[in-house]
N, C-alpha and C positions, 0 to 999 in steps of 0.2 A: 539478690535478684540482678540479672544482667539484662540490658536491653540492647537489642542489635538494630541499628539504623542504616538503612541503605538509600543513598541519594544518588539521583542521576543529574549531574551538574548542567549538562548540555541538553537536557529534555530526553524524552522516552521514545523519539523516533530517530531511525538511523538508516543509512543507505547499505546494501550489500556491498562488502568490501571496506567499509569503514571501521575504524577502531573506536568501539565505545569505551566510556570511562564510567566507573561507578565507585563512589567513596563509601566504605563500610565502617561504621564506628561502633565500638563495643563500649558500653557505659555501665559502670557499676553504681546502681542508685542506692544510697544508704537507706536503710530501713529503720523503724523506730526502736527496734531491738538493739540496735548498735549503740543507742544512747547509754546503755549501761555497760559496765566493764566487762570485756570478754578477753578470751585468749587471743594471741596474736593470729594463730591459724585460722580461727573462726571468722576474722573480720575480712580476710582476703577471699575473694572470689577466683577461681581458676577455670580455665578452658584448655582443653587438651590440644585442640587443633581447629583450624577453620579453612576452607576453600571455597572456590568459586568457578562457575564454569556456565556456559551457554547451552541451552537445550532448545530444539525445535522439534514440536510434536506434529505429526500428521494424523488428523481424523478423517475417517471416510464414511461416506454414507453406507447403509445396509445394502443398497442396490448395486454397490461397487463390488465385484467378486474380490473376497479377501485374499485368496491364494495368488490371483493375480496382481493384486495391489502390493503384496508383500514382496513380490519379485522386483518391482521397481523402487522399492524404499531400502536404502542403505541399511546394513546391519552394523550396529556399533556396539563394541564390548562394554560389559557392565563397568561402572565406575563407582567411586566411593559415594557418590550423590545419587541415589536411586531416583528415577522418575516413575511415579505412578501412572500407569496407562491401563485403559479399559480394551475390551476386545476390539474395538474399532479404532484403536490409537496406537501409532508407533512412533518411535524416535527417527526423526528424519536427519537431523544435524545434532552433533554433540562434540563440544571443543574439548580439549584436554583440561583437566581440572588444574587449577593454580592454587598453590598453598598460600595462604594469607599469613599464617603464623603457626608456630607450634609451642605449646606450653605458655599460655598467657596468664598472668596474675595481675589482678586489678584490685587497689584499695578502695575503700568507700569514697564515692564522688570522683573517682579517676575514670578517664576515657582514653581509648586508643583508636585512631583512625588509620585505615589502610585503604590504598588505591587499587582498584581492579581494572585492568586494561586488556582488552582482547579484540582482535580482529574478526569481523564477522565474515566467513568465507564468501568468496566472489560468487561461486556457483550455488549459493544457499538459496532456497525458494523464498519468496516474500512472505509477509503476514497476510493472511487472507481468510476470510470467513465466507466460504461459499455454501451451495446447497449440496454438493456432492463431495467437495474436499475441503478441509480447513487445515491451515497451518499456523501454528501458535508458537511465539518465542517467549522464553524466560530465562532471566539470570537466575540461577539456583545457587544460594549461598548456604553452606553447611557448616555446622559446628557441634562440637560435642564436650560435654563434661566427662571426667574419669568415671567409669562404671554407670554411665546413663546413656540413654539412646540418643541418637543423632537428631539435632533439630534442623530444619530446613526453612529457609526464607525465599520465597520466589517473587522475583521482580519482573513483571510483564514489561516487555518492549515491543515496539513495532518496527518492522524492517520493510524498507521500500525496495523494489527491483531497480537495478541500474543496467541499463542494456549492456549485454556483454561485448557486443562489437565495439561500444564506445569505450568500454574499459580496456579491451585489448589494444585498441589504437592507441589509447593514452599511454599504456605501459610500452608500447613499442616506441611511441615518440620519446618517452623518457630513456629508453635505452639506446636510441640512436643519437641522444645529445652527445656530442664530443666533449672531452675533458676540457674545462676552461683553463686558459692561459692565465698567468699572472699578470695583471694590468700593469702597464708601464707607469701609469699615473697612481700614486698610492692614495690619492684623495677620491678616486671613483668608487662609488657604492657598489658592492657586490650584490648582484640580484640573487634573491632566494630561490632555489629550484623548486618548481612547482611539483607536487605529488601527482601521481596517476589519477586519484580520485578528483582533485581539482580540475585537471585538464578534461576529464570525462563530464564533469559539472558544466564546463564552459562550451564543449561541444553539444552537450544536451540544450543548452541556452540557445545556441545558433540554430539548432534543428527546429525548435519550438517557436522561435521568433521569425523564422524565414516565412514570408508571405507568399503563397503560391495560389492564387484564385483559381478554382475550377468552376466551370458551368456546365449544368446538366439539363438538357431538354427532356422534361417529363411528358410523356404521351401515353394514350390509351388506345383502344380500338376506334374511338370516335375522333380523334385528333389530339392537338397539343393541349396541355393542361397548364403548364407554366414552365418558366425557366428558373432553375434554382442555382444560386452562386455561393460557394463556400470559399471563405477567404485563405484558409489553410487547412491541411489534412492532419497536421501534427499539433498536439495539445499537451499541456502540463496539468497537473491536479490544481484546482482552485481558478482555472481560467475560465472564460465565457467563450462558449461556441456561437460564432457570429455569422449570420448568412442573409441573403435576400431572396425574396421571391419576386418575379416579374410575371405579371398576368396580361401584359399588353400583347404578347405573342399567342395568347390562348385562343383556340377555336372552340373549346369546351368550357362551360361555366364551372368554376370551382367554387362551391359553397363554403367548405371550411377545410383547414389543414391542421393536422396535429403531428408534432415531432417529438419522439421520445429518445432519450439517451439510454442505450441498452448495453449489457455485457452478456457475452455468450461463453458459457463455462462447458468444456467438453473433456471428458475423459478419454485419454490417448494411450490405453493400455496396449503394448506392443504384443503381437502374437495371439490376441485374443479373438477367437472366431465366432463366439457366441454373440448374438444380437444384443443381449442385455449387458454385455461387457462394456459398451460404449454408450455413455449416457450424455444428454445435453439439456442444460438448463438456460433459459433466458430471464434476466432480471433487469427490471427497469428501475431507473434512479432519478429521472426528471422528465418533465412533460412540458411542452409548449403547444398552446391550442390558440387558434384564431379563426373567427368567422370572417371570411374574406370576400363574400359575394359584392361585387361591384367595386373592389379594390383594383388599382393598377399595380401597386407595389405594397410590399410589407416586409417587415424583418424578422429575422430569428435571432433571439438571445436565449441560450441555454446555458446555465452555469454548471460546471463540474465540481462535484463535492470534493472536499479534502479527505474524507474518510474512505473513499473507494480505493480499489487496488488497480494499478495500471496493467498494461499488457505484460503477460509473462507466460512461460511455458516450461513444464517440468516433464519428466517421464511419466507421470500419472495424469496431469490435468494441463489444459491450456486455457488461457482467458484472453479474448479479443473484445473490442468495443465496435459500436456501430450507432448510426443515427437511423431510427426506423420512422418513416413517413406514412401518413394515412391521409389520402385525399377523398372527399366526398364530392363527386362531380355530378353533372346533370346536363342532359341535351334539351331540356324543356325551352321552348322559344319564349315562353311568357317571363322568363328571368331576365331577358335583355332590358337594359334601361331604357325608359322613355326618351323619345327625341324631344327637340326644343319646341316642335310644333304641336306636341301632345298636350292637351289640357286635363285630361283625366287618365290616371293610370292605376290600376288595381292589381295587387299581387295575386298570383295564381293560389287557388285553394289547396291544390295537390301538386307534389313536385316528385317526379320519378328520379331517384338518385342512384349512384353506383359508387362503390368504395373500392379504391385501389390502393394497394401498399407497396412500399418500396424501402430498401435497406442500403445505407451507404457506410461502408467500413471507414473507421478513423483510427488513428493511432494515438494512444494515451501513454504519456511518460510520467516519470516521477518529477517531484520538484525538491527544493532544499528542505531538509528535515525540520529546520527552524520555522519555515513557513507553515508546514503541516502541524508542528506542535503548538503553534500559536492559535491555529483554527480549530484544533480538535482537543477536547479536555482530556487530560491524562494525569495520573499521579506520579510525581517524581520522587516521593519519599515513601519508604515502606519500612515497617517495624516489626520485630519479632521480641517477645519477653520470654526469658528463660527463668524460671522459678526454682 
C-alpha cells in the first residue's frame, strides 16, 4: 500500500502570476503481511511515474448559450492527466504537466518527497463561484503502477485576481532598472531586487490605503434627504467600508436607511445578438440598517468578507461591486421634533412614506494570500491511498 500526501506549505490561496509550491510525498506503509518472510520482490512497491499540473475548469449556467460560451474558452490539448468535465464544464487553463519521477521503488516504511512548483498564468481568471459562471482551480497529481489504471489526487486551491495594469507596470519597472554597478565599498550590502509580484503588491497597498473622501448630496423630488461621505473608493478584501450620513442639511425627513454590499455579475459574450445571451445577477453579501428619524449624524460600517471575489473581467463574465442604498423618506409634518415650548407631543398614527434607491460603484481589490488563508478555512493537506 502506497499513500500519496500533498501539502501546501504556504497555504491554499495564491495570486495570479504567483508561483505556487506543493510538496508531494509517496509513503510505503508496511502491512501485517510483511511480518512473515517474503521474497525480495514482493516487499518493494513500485510506481511507474508521477506528474502534476494545474487545471482551471469553467462551469456555466444552463441559461448561458453553450456554443457562444465555448467560443470564449480556450481549447487545450489533452494531457496525461485527464480532467473529468460535464456538459456545462470546460477546461479554461491547463499548465504543462511536470514529471515528478519515473520508476520509483519504495521499501516498507520508506518515503520520498518531491517539490512541485508552477507559476499561475498572469491572465488566468480568479477562483469564482457565481450564479452564471464558476471558475475552479485544482492541482492534479497523477501516478500509475505498471499494468494498473492511473490514480489522480486533486488538490483544490484558490486564485485571487491581481490587477493586470499593476502587474504590467511592475514588470516594466523591473525591466527599466539599469544594471547595478559594482559598489566601491565592499562592505555595502547589496539590495535584493524586488520581483514584479512584490512591486504589484506594494502598488496595490498604495491604491487601497489612499484616502480620497467624496461627498454625495442625496435628493428626491421633495428636496434634500442627506449628505453621504465615503472616505475612499478603493478597498481590499477584509476591510471595513466606512462612511457618514449628515441629516442636518435635509429638507425631507429620513425615517430609515439601509446599505447593502452587492456584486453585479454579467455575461459579456461578444457577438451575441440574442437577448438571453447576456445575463445579469445581483448578489448581496452584507447589510447595514439604521432607523435614523431624528438623527443629525450617523455612520456606516460595512465589513467586506474574505471569501468574496474582487473585481475581474474575462471574455465570458465580468464582476463589479457597488453599495446599494435604500432611503425611507416622508414629508409628514407631524414627524418634526417638538420645540422647547411644547409640553405635549404625540407621534402621528399614520405616516405616508416613500422609498428611494441609489447605487454607488466601488472598486474591490485582492489582499495578501496569507491574510485570506488565515480568515478562510481551507485544507492544506490531501491524501490518496493506492492499494
